[in-house]
All heavy atoms as TSV, in Angstrom:
chain	resi	resn	atom	element	x	y	z
A	1	MET	N	N	3.357	6.951	-5.560
A	1	MET	CA	C	4.209	7.254	-4.436
A	1	MET	C	C	5.628	6.795	-4.747
A	1	MET	O	O	5.855	5.692	-5.227
A	1	MET	CB	C	3.697	6.542	-3.188
A	1	MET	CG	C	4.662	6.626	-2.029
A	1	MET	SD	S	4.039	5.897	-0.519
A	1	MET	CE	C	2.765	7.040	-0.123
A	2	ASN	N	N	6.573	7.662	-4.475
A	2	ASN	CA	C	7.982	7.334	-4.681
A	2	ASN	C	C	8.476	6.489	-3.515
A	2	ASN	O	O	8.536	6.957	-2.386
A	2	ASN	CB	C	8.797	8.617	-4.799
A	2	ASN	CG	C	10.277	8.361	-4.965
A	2	ASN	OD1	O	10.700	7.232	-5.223
A	2	ASN	ND2	N	11.068	9.387	-4.818
A	3	THR	N	N	8.815	5.244	-3.780
A	3	THR	CA	C	9.330	4.360	-2.724
A	3	THR	C	C	10.851	4.305	-2.726
A	3	THR	O	O	11.445	3.732	-1.833
A	3	THR	CB	C	8.807	2.926	-2.891
A	3	THR	OG1	O	9.316	2.393	-4.116
A	3	THR	CG2	C	7.288	2.885	-2.871
A	4	GLY	N	N	11.468	4.875	-3.749
A	4	GLY	CA	C	12.917	4.839	-3.851
A	4	GLY	C	C	13.452	3.539	-4.413
A	4	GLY	O	O	14.646	3.360	-4.542
A	5	GLY	N	N	12.570	2.600	-4.734
A	5	GLY	CA	C	13.011	1.304	-5.235
A	5	GLY	C	C	13.460	0.413	-4.092
A	5	GLY	O	O	13.265	0.720	-2.919
A	6	PRO	N	N	14.076	-0.715	-4.415
A	6	PRO	CA	C	14.506	-1.632	-3.367
A	6	PRO	C	C	15.648	-1.042	-2.528
A	6	PRO	O	O	16.510	-0.343	-3.047
A	6	PRO	CB	C	14.972	-2.876	-4.123
A	6	PRO	CG	C	15.177	-2.446	-5.526
A	6	PRO	CD	C	14.359	-1.219	-5.746
A	7	ALA	N	N	15.630	-1.323	-1.225
A	7	ALA	CA	C	16.662	-0.813	-0.326
A	7	ALA	C	C	17.999	-1.491	-0.590
A	7	ALA	O	O	19.050	-0.873	-0.485
A	7	ALA	CB	C	16.244	-1.006	1.126
A	8	PHE	N	N	17.954	-2.752	-0.924
A	8	PHE	CA	C	19.168	-3.524	-1.164
A	8	PHE	C	C	19.013	-4.274	-2.484
A	8	PHE	O	O	18.740	-5.468	-2.504
A	8	PHE	CB	C	19.423	-4.500	-0.010
A	8	PHE	CG	C	19.467	-3.818	1.324
A	8	PHE	CD1	C	18.380	-3.879	2.178
A	8	PHE	CD2	C	20.586	-3.103	1.721
A	8	PHE	CE1	C	18.414	-3.242	3.407
A	8	PHE	CE2	C	20.628	-2.464	2.940
A	8	PHE	CZ	C	19.538	-2.523	3.789
A	9	PRO	N	N	19.168	-3.570	-3.612
A	9	PRO	CA	C	18.957	-4.208	-4.913
A	9	PRO	C	C	19.917	-5.377	-5.135
A	9	PRO	O	O	21.058	-5.343	-4.678
A	9	PRO	CB	C	19.191	-3.098	-5.919
A	9	PRO	CG	C	19.827	-1.990	-5.183
A	9	PRO	CD	C	19.602	-2.196	-3.725
A	10	PHE	N	N	19.432	-6.361	-5.816
A	10	PHE	CA	C	20.217	-7.560	-6.078
A	10	PHE	C	C	19.977	-7.985	-7.508
A	10	PHE	O	O	18.835	-8.091	-7.954
A	10	PHE	CB	C	19.789	-8.681	-5.124
A	10	PHE	CG	C	20.469	-9.987	-5.394
A	10	PHE	CD1	C	21.784	-10.191	-5.030
A	10	PHE	CD2	C	19.786	-11.006	-6.021
A	10	PHE	CE1	C	22.419	-11.394	-5.280
A	10	PHE	CE2	C	20.407	-12.220	-6.275
A	10	PHE	CZ	C	21.729	-12.421	-5.908
A	11	SER	N	N	21.030	-8.212	-8.222
A	11	SER	CA	C	20.922	-8.668	-9.597
A	11	SER	C	C	21.784	-9.913	-9.752
A	11	SER	O	O	23.002	-9.821	-9.895
A	11	SER	CB	C	21.390	-7.573	-10.550
A	11	SER	OG	O	21.286	-8.008	-11.875
A	12	PRO	N	N	21.160	-11.096	-9.707
A	12	PRO	CA	C	21.952	-12.319	-9.819
A	12	PRO	C	C	22.582	-12.459	-11.206
A	12	PRO	O	O	22.014	-12.031	-12.199
A	12	PRO	CB	C	20.942	-13.433	-9.579
A	12	PRO	CG	C	19.625	-12.835	-9.907
A	12	PRO	CD	C	19.733	-11.359	-9.614
A	13	SER	N	N	23.755	-13.023	-11.250
A	13	SER	CA	C	24.405	-13.262	-12.534
A	13	SER	C	C	23.739	-14.456	-13.214
A	13	SER	O	O	22.981	-15.195	-12.608
A	13	SER	CB	C	25.899	-13.527	-12.326
A	13	SER	OG	O	26.069	-14.707	-11.555
A	14	ASP	N	N	24.035	-14.646	-14.463
A	14	ASP	CA	C	23.418	-15.734	-15.226
A	14	ASP	C	C	23.744	-17.101	-14.649
A	14	ASP	O	O	22.963	-18.034	-14.760
A	14	ASP	CB	C	23.862	-15.686	-16.688
A	14	ASP	CG	C	23.279	-14.491	-17.413
A	14	ASP	OD1	O	22.238	-13.971	-16.956
A	14	ASP	OD2	O	23.875	-14.071	-18.416
A	15	ASP	N	N	24.912	-17.245	-14.041
A	15	ASP	CA	C	25.303	-18.547	-13.511
A	15	ASP	C	C	24.938	-18.704	-12.033
A	15	ASP	O	O	25.366	-19.633	-11.370
A	15	ASP	CB	C	26.805	-18.779	-13.706
A	15	ASP	CG	C	27.648	-17.743	-12.975
A	15	ASP	OD1	O	27.101	-16.726	-12.531
A	15	ASP	OD2	O	28.867	-17.972	-12.861
A	16	SER	N	N	24.106	-17.812	-11.527
A	16	SER	CA	C	23.714	-17.847	-10.119
A	16	SER	C	C	22.853	-19.070	-9.818
A	16	SER	O	O	22.058	-19.511	-10.641
A	16	SER	CB	C	22.937	-16.581	-9.759
A	16	SER	OG	O	22.461	-16.669	-8.447
A	17	THR	N	N	23.024	-19.615	-8.635
A	17	THR	CA	C	22.191	-20.742	-8.214
A	17	THR	C	C	20.886	-20.269	-7.595
A	17	THR	O	O	20.021	-21.072	-7.291
A	17	THR	CB	C	22.948	-21.618	-7.189
A	17	THR	OG1	O	23.310	-20.810	-6.076
A	17	THR	CG2	C	24.174	-22.238	-7.824
A	18	ILE	N	N	20.764	-18.956	-7.427
A	18	ILE	CA	C	19.527	-18.412	-6.880
A	18	ILE	C	C	18.485	-18.355	-7.994
A	18	ILE	O	O	18.704	-17.757	-9.038
A	18	ILE	CB	C	19.765	-17.014	-6.286
A	18	ILE	CG1	C	20.775	-17.109	-5.144
A	18	ILE	CG2	C	18.460	-16.400	-5.814
A	18	ILE	CD1	C	21.192	-15.769	-4.589
A	19	LYS	N	N	17.345	-18.989	-7.749
A	19	LYS	CA	C	16.315	-19.089	-8.780
A	19	LYS	C	C	15.331	-17.929	-8.758
A	19	LYS	O	O	14.756	-17.571	-9.756
A	19	LYS	CB	C	15.543	-20.406	-8.633
A	19	LYS	CG	C	16.421	-21.626	-8.749
A	19	LYS	CD	C	17.079	-21.706	-10.097
A	19	LYS	CE	C	17.951	-22.941	-10.189
A	19	LYS	NZ	N	18.893	-22.902	-11.249
A	20	HIS	N	N	15.076	-17.352	-7.599
A	20	HIS	CA	C	14.180	-16.198	-7.519
A	20	HIS	C	C	14.653	-15.266	-6.410
A	20	HIS	O	O	15.404	-15.655	-5.526
A	20	HIS	CB	C	12.737	-16.607	-7.302
A	20	HIS	CG	C	12.517	-17.468	-6.092
A	20	HIS	ND1	N	13.078	-17.224	-4.855
A	20	HIS	CD2	C	11.783	-18.575	-5.909
A	20	HIS	CE1	C	12.699	-18.139	-3.991
A	20	HIS	NE2	N	11.914	-18.974	-4.606
A	21	THR	N	N	14.211	-14.060	-6.507
A	21	THR	CA	C	14.647	-13.051	-5.559
A	21	THR	C	C	13.442	-12.326	-4.988
A	21	THR	O	O	12.570	-11.909	-5.735
A	21	THR	CB	C	15.560	-12.022	-6.256
A	21	THR	OG1	O	16.633	-12.704	-6.884
A	21	THR	CG2	C	16.107	-11.020	-5.274
A	22	ALA	N	N	13.398	-12.194	-3.683
A	22	ALA	CA	C	12.385	-11.365	-3.050
A	22	ALA	C	C	12.914	-9.940	-3.038
A	22	ALA	O	O	14.082	-9.709	-2.731
A	22	ALA	CB	C	12.114	-11.856	-1.633
A	23	LEU	N	N	12.069	-8.999	-3.384
A	23	LEU	CA	C	12.526	-7.618	-3.449
A	23	LEU	C	C	12.792	-7.039	-2.066
A	23	LEU	O	O	13.593	-6.135	-1.927
A	23	LEU	CB	C	11.497	-6.756	-4.183
A	23	LEU	CG	C	11.331	-7.070	-5.665
A	23	LEU	CD1	C	10.266	-6.181	-6.267
A	23	LEU	CD2	C	12.652	-6.878	-6.392
A	24	GLY	N	N	12.140	-7.535	-1.053
A	24	GLY	CA	C	12.381	-7.034	0.292
A	24	GLY	C	C	11.796	-5.646	0.485
A	24	GLY	O	O	10.904	-5.214	-0.226
A	25	MET	N	N	12.350	-4.920	1.420
A	25	MET	CA	C	11.818	-3.601	1.745
A	25	MET	C	C	12.272	-2.565	0.733
A	25	MET	O	O	13.290	-2.714	0.059
A	25	MET	CB	C	12.227	-3.197	3.156
A	25	MET	CG	C	13.671	-2.795	3.319
A	25	MET	SD	S	14.006	-2.105	4.932
A	25	MET	CE	C	14.535	-3.563	5.783
A	26	THR	N	N	11.472	-1.511	0.659
A	26	THR	CA	C	11.821	-0.404	-0.227
A	26	THR	C	C	12.780	0.528	0.505
A	26	THR	O	O	12.939	0.451	1.731
A	26	THR	CB	C	10.569	0.394	-0.630
A	26	THR	OG1	O	10.014	1.001	0.546
A	26	THR	CG2	C	9.545	-0.494	-1.312
A	27	LEU	N	N	13.388	1.419	-0.245
A	27	LEU	CA	C	14.264	2.408	0.351
A	27	LEU	C	C	13.471	3.306	1.304
A	27	LEU	O	O	13.959	3.695	2.364
A	27	LEU	CB	C	14.937	3.251	-0.741
A	27	LEU	CG	C	16.044	4.182	-0.294
A	27	LEU	CD1	C	17.137	3.427	0.457
A	27	LEU	CD2	C	16.626	4.901	-1.496
A	28	ARG	N	N	12.211	3.579	0.963
A	28	ARG	CA	C	11.350	4.369	1.849
A	28	ARG	C	C	11.162	3.658	3.188
A	28	ARG	O	O	11.239	4.281	4.246
A	28	ARG	CB	C	10.002	4.616	1.172
A	28	ARG	CG	C	9.061	5.479	1.985
A	28	ARG	CD	C	7.794	5.787	1.183
A	28	ARG	NE	N	6.936	6.695	1.913
A	28	ARG	CZ	C	5.801	6.346	2.495
A	28	ARG	NH1	N	5.368	5.084	2.422
A	28	ARG	NH2	N	5.075	7.222	3.151
A	29	ASP	N	N	10.899	2.342	3.143
A	29	ASP	CA	C	10.754	1.573	4.380
A	29	ASP	C	C	12.048	1.590	5.199
A	29	ASP	O	O	12.021	1.713	6.426
A	29	ASP	CB	C	10.373	0.121	4.086
A	29	ASP	CG	C	8.982	-0.028	3.497
A	29	ASP	OD1	O	8.107	0.809	3.800
A	29	ASP	OD2	O	8.770	-0.989	2.735
A	30	TYR	N	N	13.170	1.464	4.531
A	30	TYR	CA	C	14.470	1.468	5.209
A	30	TYR	C	C	14.709	2.808	5.896
A	30	TYR	O	O	15.103	2.862	7.062
A	30	TYR	CB	C	15.577	1.163	4.200
A	30	TYR	CG	C	16.955	1.135	4.798
A	30	TYR	CD1	C	17.374	0.054	5.569
A	30	TYR	CD2	C	17.836	2.188	4.593
A	30	TYR	CE1	C	18.652	0.030	6.126
A	30	TYR	CE2	C	19.110	2.164	5.140
A	30	TYR	CZ	C	19.503	1.085	5.906
A	30	TYR	OH	O	20.760	1.073	6.453
A	31	PHE	N	N	14.459	3.903	5.161
A	31	PHE	CA	C	14.626	5.228	5.754
A	31	PHE	C	C	13.679	5.415	6.941
A	31	PHE	O	O	14.056	5.986	7.961
A	31	PHE	CB	C	14.368	6.326	4.720
A	31	PHE	CG	C	15.483	6.555	3.741
A	31	PHE	CD1	C	15.251	7.268	2.583
A	31	PHE	CD2	C	16.768	6.075	3.951
A	31	PHE	CE1	C	16.261	7.521	1.671
A	31	PHE	CE2	C	17.790	6.303	3.045
A	31	PHE	CZ	C	17.531	7.040	1.900
A	32	ALA	N	N	12.433	4.958	6.807
A	32	ALA	CA	C	11.464	5.094	7.898
A	32	ALA	C	C	11.916	4.310	9.129
A	32	ALA	O	O	11.777	4.783	10.264
A	32	ALA	CB	C	10.082	4.633	7.446
A	33	ALA	N	N	12.462	3.127	8.926
A	33	ALA	CA	C	12.946	2.325	10.060
A	33	ALA	C	C	14.082	3.041	10.780
A	33	ALA	O	O	14.127	3.063	12.021
A	33	ALA	CB	C	13.403	0.947	9.573
A	34	LYS	N	N	14.987	3.642	10.022
A	34	LYS	CA	C	16.091	4.384	10.635
A	34	LYS	C	C	15.572	5.611	11.384
A	34	LYS	O	O	16.037	5.924	12.491
A	34	LYS	CB	C	17.110	4.813	9.573
A	34	LYS	CG	C	17.853	3.663	8.953
A	34	LYS	CD	C	18.690	2.970	10.010
A	34	LYS	CE	C	19.576	1.919	9.406
A	34	LYS	NZ	N	20.416	1.261	10.400
A	35	ALA	N	N	14.614	6.317	10.792
A	35	ALA	CA	C	14.034	7.485	11.452
A	35	ALA	C	C	13.304	7.068	12.730
A	35	ALA	O	O	13.397	7.743	13.758
A	35	ALA	CB	C	13.086	8.216	10.504
A	36	MET	N	N	12.589	5.947	12.676
A	36	MET	CA	C	11.854	5.468	13.848
A	36	MET	C	C	12.817	5.130	14.989
A	36	MET	O	O	12.540	5.421	16.157
A	36	MET	CB	C	10.997	4.249	13.505
A	36	MET	CG	C	10.102	3.813	14.645
A	36	MET	SD	S	9.060	2.401	14.254
A	36	MET	CE	C	8.030	3.085	12.976
A	37	GLN	N	N	13.955	4.547	14.658
A	37	GLN	CA	C	14.958	4.246	15.684
A	37	GLN	C	C	15.378	5.522	16.400
A	37	GLN	O	O	15.468	5.558	17.623
A	37	GLN	CB	C	16.197	3.596	15.064
A	37	GLN	CG	C	16.022	2.159	14.693
A	37	GLN	CD	C	17.282	1.615	14.041
A	37	GLN	OE1	O	17.900	2.260	13.200
A	37	GLN	NE2	N	17.659	0.416	14.435
A	38	SER	N	N	15.622	6.558	15.644
A	38	SER	CA	C	16.053	7.820	16.231
A	38	SER	C	C	14.953	8.432	17.098
A	38	SER	O	O	15.226	8.935	18.191
A	38	SER	CB	C	16.451	8.798	15.126
A	38	SER	OG	O	16.848	10.024	15.682
A	39	ILE	N	N	13.737	8.381	16.623
A	39	ILE	CA	C	12.609	8.916	17.401
A	39	ILE	C	C	12.498	8.185	18.734
A	39	ILE	O	O	12.372	8.806	19.794
A	39	ILE	CB	C	11.290	8.791	16.609
A	39	ILE	CG1	C	11.303	9.719	15.396
A	39	ILE	CG2	C	10.095	9.087	17.508
A	39	ILE	CD1	C	10.189	9.451	14.398
A	40	LEU	N	N	12.565	6.862	18.691
A	40	LEU	CA	C	12.375	6.075	19.911
A	40	LEU	C	C	13.552	6.187	20.875
A	40	LEU	O	O	13.379	6.059	22.087
A	40	LEU	CB	C	12.094	4.617	19.555
A	40	LEU	CG	C	10.767	4.386	18.834
A	40	LEU	CD1	C	10.634	2.932	18.431
A	40	LEU	CD2	C	9.586	4.829	19.688
A	41	ILE	N	N	14.738	6.430	20.361
A	41	ILE	CA	C	15.908	6.616	21.223
A	41	ILE	C	C	15.763	7.890	22.050
A	41	ILE	O	O	16.177	7.936	23.207
A	41	ILE	CB	C	17.204	6.657	20.386
A	41	ILE	CG1	C	17.565	5.267	19.921
A	41	ILE	CG2	C	18.357	7.274	21.173
A	41	ILE	CD1	C	18.710	5.229	18.926
A	42	HIS	N	N	15.143	8.901	21.464
A	42	HIS	CA	C	15.071	10.204	22.113
A	42	HIS	C	C	13.768	10.444	22.881
A	42	HIS	O	O	13.548	11.548	23.377
A	42	HIS	CB	C	15.295	11.304	21.080
A	42	HIS	CG	C	16.687	11.293	20.534
A	42	HIS	ND1	N	17.017	10.648	19.358
A	42	HIS	CD2	C	17.841	11.790	21.025
A	42	HIS	CE1	C	18.308	10.770	19.148
A	42	HIS	NE2	N	18.837	11.457	20.140
A	43	HIS	N	N	12.910	9.450	22.986
A	43	HIS	CA	C	11.655	9.584	23.717
A	43	HIS	C	C	11.417	8.337	24.560
A	43	HIS	O	O	11.839	7.240	24.182
A	43	HIS	CB	C	10.482	9.772	22.754
A	43	HIS	CG	C	10.554	11.048	21.986
A	43	HIS	ND1	N	11.241	11.168	20.810
A	43	HIS	CD2	C	10.031	12.272	22.242
A	43	HIS	CE1	C	11.136	12.402	20.359
A	43	HIS	NE2	N	10.407	13.096	21.207
A	44	LYS	N	N	10.711	8.500	25.651
A	44	LYS	CA	C	10.327	7.345	26.457
A	44	LYS	C	C	9.274	6.553	25.693
A	44	LYS	O	O	8.311	7.122	25.185
A	44	LYS	CB	C	9.760	7.789	27.800
A	44	LYS	CG	C	10.771	8.378	28.731
A	44	LYS	CD	C	10.119	8.730	30.050
A	44	LYS	CE	C	11.128	9.333	30.993
A	44	LYS	NZ	N	10.497	9.705	32.271
A	45	LEU	N	N	9.462	5.268	25.618
A	45	LEU	CA	C	8.558	4.418	24.847
A	45	LEU	C	C	7.122	4.534	25.336
A	45	LEU	O	O	6.187	4.585	24.537
A	45	LEU	CB	C	9.030	2.955	24.907
A	45	LEU	CG	C	8.337	1.975	23.986
A	45	LEU	CD1	C	8.421	2.428	22.538
A	45	LEU	CD2	C	8.932	0.592	24.130
A	46	GLU	N	N	6.935	4.616	26.645
A	46	GLU	CA	C	5.568	4.693	27.174
A	46	GLU	C	C	4.901	6.025	26.860
A	46	GLU	O	O	3.672	6.144	26.927
A	46	GLU	CB	C	5.544	4.424	28.683
A	46	GLU	CG	C	6.369	5.392	29.506
A	46	GLU	CD	C	7.807	4.944	29.719
A	46	GLU	OE1	O	8.242	3.959	29.111
A	46	GLU	OE2	O	8.500	5.593	30.515
A	47	ASP	N	N	5.674	7.033	26.466
A	47	ASP	CA	C	5.112	8.337	26.097
A	47	ASP	C	C	4.802	8.441	24.606
A	47	ASP	O	O	4.278	9.456	24.161
A	47	ASP	CB	C	6.086	9.464	26.479
A	47	ASP	CG	C	6.274	9.588	27.978
A	47	ASP	OD1	O	5.402	9.109	28.727
A	47	ASP	OD2	O	7.308	10.156	28.398
A	48	CYS	N	N	5.136	7.413	23.842
A	48	CYS	CA	C	4.987	7.460	22.382
A	48	CYS	C	C	3.683	6.813	21.932
A	48	CYS	O	O	3.343	5.717	22.359
A	48	CYS	CB	C	6.153	6.744	21.709
A	48	CYS	SG	S	7.736	7.555	21.952
A	49	ASP	N	N	2.988	7.502	21.060
A	49	ASP	CA	C	1.823	6.940	20.398
A	49	ASP	C	C	2.323	6.215	19.144
A	49	ASP	O	O	2.997	6.829	18.304
A	49	ASP	CB	C	0.850	8.058	20.018
A	49	ASP	CG	C	-0.348	7.546	19.255
A	49	ASP	OD1	O	-0.232	7.419	18.014
A	49	ASP	OD2	O	-1.374	7.267	19.887
A	50	ASP	N	N	2.035	4.936	19.037
A	50	ASP	CA	C	2.575	4.121	17.940
A	50	ASP	C	C	2.275	4.706	16.566
A	50	ASP	O	O	3.162	4.773	15.704
A	50	ASP	CB	C	2.024	2.694	18.004
A	50	ASP	CG	C	2.455	1.969	19.256
A	50	ASP	OD1	O	3.424	2.394	19.905
A	50	ASP	OD2	O	1.816	0.950	19.594
A	51	PHE	N	N	1.041	5.134	16.342
A	51	PHE	CA	C	0.658	5.658	15.032
A	51	PHE	C	C	1.405	6.955	14.729
A	51	PHE	O	O	1.876	7.157	13.602
A	51	PHE	CB	C	-0.857	5.888	14.953
A	51	PHE	CG	C	-1.291	6.404	13.618
A	51	PHE	CD1	C	-1.419	5.545	12.537
A	51	PHE	CD2	C	-1.545	7.752	13.430
A	51	PHE	CE1	C	-1.806	6.024	11.290
A	51	PHE	CE2	C	-1.922	8.238	12.194
A	51	PHE	CZ	C	-2.055	7.368	11.118
A	52	VAL	N	N	1.537	7.820	15.713
A	52	VAL	CA	C	2.235	9.092	15.512
A	52	VAL	C	C	3.710	8.848	15.200
A	52	VAL	O	O	4.276	9.470	14.298
A	52	VAL	CB	C	2.066	10.011	16.745
A	52	VAL	CG1	C	2.944	11.246	16.628
A	52	VAL	CG2	C	0.611	10.397	16.921
A	53	VAL	N	N	4.328	7.935	15.929
A	53	VAL	CA	C	5.741	7.615	15.677
A	53	VAL	C	C	5.921	7.082	14.256
A	53	VAL	O	O	6.799	7.532	13.517
A	53	VAL	CB	C	6.276	6.606	16.716
A	53	VAL	CG1	C	7.668	6.111	16.316
A	53	VAL	CG2	C	6.316	7.231	18.101
A	54	ALA	N	N	5.078	6.140	13.864
A	54	ALA	CA	C	5.185	5.560	12.516
A	54	ALA	C	C	4.926	6.616	11.444
A	54	ALA	O	O	5.651	6.685	10.440
A	54	ALA	CB	C	4.212	4.398	12.369
A	55	SER	N	N	3.924	7.451	11.653
A	55	SER	CA	C	3.615	8.504	10.676
A	55	SER	C	C	4.773	9.483	10.539
A	55	SER	O	O	5.142	9.876	9.429
A	55	SER	CB	C	2.353	9.260	11.095
A	55	SER	OG	O	1.243	8.416	11.068
A	56	ASN	N	N	5.345	9.883	11.673
A	56	ASN	CA	C	6.484	10.806	11.635
A	56	ASN	C	C	7.695	10.161	10.961
A	56	ASN	O	O	8.430	10.835	10.223
A	56	ASN	CB	C	6.854	11.265	13.044
A	56	ASN	CG	C	5.839	12.224	13.631
A	56	ASN	OD1	O	5.056	12.831	12.913
A	56	ASN	ND2	N	5.845	12.353	14.938
A	57	ALA	N	N	7.903	8.877	11.188
A	57	ALA	CA	C	9.031	8.182	10.566
A	57	ALA	C	C	8.871	8.149	9.042
A	57	ALA	O	O	9.834	8.399	8.305
A	57	ALA	CB	C	9.153	6.770	11.127
A	58	TYR	N	N	7.659	7.865	8.561
A	58	TYR	CA	C	7.440	7.841	7.111
A	58	TYR	C	C	7.481	9.246	6.515
A	58	TYR	O	O	7.925	9.427	5.377
A	58	TYR	CB	C	6.149	7.111	6.753
A	58	TYR	CG	C	6.394	5.640	6.597
A	58	TYR	CD1	C	6.056	4.738	7.595
A	58	TYR	CD2	C	7.004	5.140	5.451
A	58	TYR	CE1	C	6.317	3.382	7.456
A	58	TYR	CE2	C	7.268	3.793	5.298
A	58	TYR	CZ	C	6.926	2.925	6.310
A	58	TYR	OH	O	7.200	1.589	6.157
A	59	GLN	N	N	7.066	10.242	7.278
A	59	GLN	CA	C	7.181	11.614	6.793
A	59	GLN	C	C	8.656	11.973	6.606
A	59	GLN	O	O	9.040	12.568	5.590
A	59	GLN	CB	C	6.511	12.575	7.765
A	59	GLN	CG	C	6.517	14.007	7.287
A	59	GLN	CD	C	5.802	14.937	8.246
A	59	GLN	OE1	O	5.778	14.711	9.450
A	59	GLN	NE2	N	5.223	15.996	7.704
A	60	MET	N	N	9.481	11.595	7.567
A	60	MET	CA	C	10.919	11.860	7.452
A	60	MET	C	C	11.507	11.091	6.269
A	60	MET	O	O	12.345	11.615	5.521
A	60	MET	CB	C	11.640	11.475	8.743
A	60	MET	CG	C	13.123	11.768	8.724
A	60	MET	SD	S	13.550	13.494	8.435
A	60	MET	CE	C	13.000	14.226	9.956
A	61	ALA	N	N	11.071	9.850	6.081
A	61	ALA	CA	C	11.545	9.054	4.939
A	61	ALA	C	C	11.193	9.739	3.626
A	61	ALA	O	O	12.015	9.780	2.704
A	61	ALA	CB	C	10.944	7.652	4.992
A	62	ASP	N	N	9.986	10.295	3.534
A	62	ASP	CA	C	9.585	11.002	2.316
A	62	ASP	C	C	10.464	12.228	2.081
A	62	ASP	O	O	10.836	12.521	0.948
A	62	ASP	CB	C	8.111	11.392	2.388
A	62	ASP	CG	C	7.186	10.181	2.315
A	62	ASP	OD1	O	7.614	9.120	1.809
A	62	ASP	OD2	O	6.035	10.300	2.776
A	63	PHE	N	N	10.804	12.941	3.168
A	63	PHE	CA	C	11.708	14.089	3.037
A	63	PHE	C	C	13.084	13.635	2.541
A	63	PHE	O	O	13.715	14.308	1.719
A	63	PHE	CB	C	11.869	14.825	4.363
A	63	PHE	CG	C	10.641	15.592	4.802
A	63	PHE	CD1	C	10.274	15.609	6.134
A	63	PHE	CD2	C	9.857	16.292	3.893
A	63	PHE	CE1	C	9.151	16.313	6.555
A	63	PHE	CE2	C	8.723	16.986	4.302
A	63	PHE	CZ	C	8.386	17.011	5.634
A	64	MET	N	N	13.576	12.502	3.055
A	64	MET	CA	C	14.880	12.002	2.632
A	64	MET	C	C	14.863	11.617	1.153
A	64	MET	O	O	15.827	11.897	0.421
A	64	MET	CB	C	15.310	10.831	3.514
A	64	MET	CG	C	15.729	11.259	4.899
A	64	MET	SD	S	16.465	9.926	5.871
A	64	MET	CE	C	15.002	9.247	6.638
A	65	LEU	N	N	13.783	10.973	0.705
A	65	LEU	CA	C	13.682	10.604	-0.705
A	65	LEU	C	C	13.644	11.853	-1.586
A	65	LEU	O	O	14.272	11.894	-2.646
A	65	LEU	CB	C	12.443	9.750	-0.949
A	65	LEU	CG	C	12.527	8.320	-0.433
A	65	LEU	CD1	C	11.177	7.637	-0.534
A	65	LEU	CD2	C	13.577	7.527	-1.195
A	66	LYS	N	N	12.915	12.872	-1.138
A	66	LYS	CA	C	12.839	14.112	-1.906
A	66	LYS	C	C	14.214	14.798	-1.975
A	66	LYS	O	O	14.616	15.293	-3.015
A	66	LYS	CB	C	11.815	15.058	-1.290
A	66	LYS	CG	C	11.605	16.305	-2.100
A	66	LYS	CD	C	10.492	17.156	-1.548
A	66	LYS	CE	C	10.341	18.379	-2.435
A	66	LYS	NZ	N	9.260	19.236	-2.008
A	67	ALA	N	N	14.933	14.766	-0.873
A	67	ALA	CA	C	16.265	15.388	-0.843
A	67	ALA	C	C	17.228	14.687	-1.798
A	67	ALA	O	O	18.117	15.344	-2.360
A	67	ALA	CB	C	16.827	15.353	0.572
A	68	ARG	N	N	17.043	13.417	-2.016
A	68	ARG	CA	C	17.907	12.670	-2.935
A	68	ARG	C	C	17.690	13.100	-4.380
A	68	ARG	O	O	18.555	12.940	-5.226
A	68	ARG	CB	C	17.640	11.160	-2.845
A	68	ARG	CG	C	18.051	10.565	-1.531
A	68	ARG	CD	C	17.781	9.072	-1.513
A	68	ARG	NE	N	18.875	8.397	-2.194
A	68	ARG	CZ	C	18.726	7.405	-3.053
A	68	ARG	NH1	N	17.541	6.954	-3.370
A	68	ARG	NH2	N	19.760	6.844	-3.628
A	69	GLN	N	N	16.504	13.635	-4.681
A	69	GLN	CA	C	16.174	14.044	-6.050
A	69	GLN	C	C	16.693	15.435	-6.383
A	69	GLN	O	O	16.738	15.822	-7.537
A	69	GLN	CB	C	14.664	14.005	-6.254
A	69	GLN	CG	C	14.085	12.622	-6.161
A	69	GLN	CD	C	12.563	12.629	-6.238
A	69	GLN	OE1	O	11.929	13.656	-6.125
A	69	GLN	NE2	N	11.981	11.448	-6.408
A	70	GLU	N	N	17.057	16.192	-5.359
A	70	GLU	CA	C	17.491	17.583	-5.604
A	70	GLU	C	C	18.963	17.660	-5.916
A	70	GLU	O	O	19.749	16.845	-5.702
A	70	GLU	CB	C	17.164	18.430	-4.383
A	70	GLU	CG	C	15.666	18.548	-4.202
A	70	GLU	CD	C	15.270	19.338	-2.958
A	70	GLU	OE1	O	16.142	19.886	-2.270
A	70	GLU	OE2	O	14.071	19.419	-2.704
């Protein structure tokens, strides 16, 4: 599965005081979170099925990742 890599890549310099780095969320997760925000803004929360909203958000994220490759 194409995750797009890290959403906020970080490459510490050799003299960095940071000893380790957490990769954090993927670009796919970031896109899905943004898509989910838009879905929830335009629908009443009580009318939303959580699984459907999350599935639609990740579907949109996958479309965005695919569009980046074209």
